[in-house]
C-alpha positions in Angstrom: -164.0 -42.9 7.0 -164.6 -42.1 3.4 -164.1 -44.6 0.5 -160.8 -42.7 -0.7 -159.3 -43.1 2.6 -160.7 -46.8 3.2 -159.2 -47.3 -0.5 -156.0 -45.8 0.2 -155.4 -47.6 3.7 -156.5 -51.1 1.7 -153.6 -50.6 -0.9 -151.2 -49.6 1.8 -151.7 -52.7 3.4 -151.7 -54.8 0.4 -148.1 -53.1 -0.5 -146.9 -53.9 3.2 -147.7 -57.6 2.6 -146.5 -57.7 -0.8 -143.3 -56.5 0.8 -143.3 -58.6 4.2 -143.9 -61.9 1.8 -141.5 -60.4 -1.1 -144.5 -61.2 -3.5 -143.5 -57.8 -5.5 -140.7 -59.5 -7.3 -143.1 -62.5 -8.5 -145.2 -62.9 -11.5 -148.6 -62.5 -11.2 -149.6 -66.1 -11.6 -146.9 -67.3 -9.0 -148.8 -64.4 -6.6 -151.9 -66.1 -7.4 -150.8 -69.4 -6.6 -149.1 -68.2 -3.4 -152.1 -66.4 -2.1 -154.0 -69.4 -2.6 -152.0 -71.6 -1.0 -151.8 -68.9 2.1 -155.9 -68.8 2.0 -156.4 -72.4 1.8 -153.9 -73.3 5.0 -155.3 -70.3 6.8 -159.1 -71.7 6.2 -158.2 -75.2 6.7 -157.0 -74.0 10.0 -160.0 -71.9 11.2 -162.4 -74.8 10.2 -160.3 -77.1 12.1 -160.4 -74.8 14.9 -163.9 -74.3 15.0 -164.7 -78.1 14.8 -162.6 -79.3 17.7 -162.4 -76.9 20.1 -165.7 -77.9 21.5 -164.1 -81.5 22.0 -161.3 -80.4 23.5 -163.3 -78.2 26.2 -165.4 -81.4 26.3 -162.4 -82.9 27.2 -161.0 -80.6 29.9 -164.2 -80.1 31.8 
């Protein structure tokens, strides 16, 4: 994959994300706020799964 193809792929995925979440109609500061909240929720969920999955497996076994 060349860099132009990667850039085109990423811009297409970003455009699809904005269409699916209706971010295309928001102002830039609203987009940034929404994306920050989504990123925070996803990262906290991943951290929680990483911390508590071994505990759950110990309880099951």
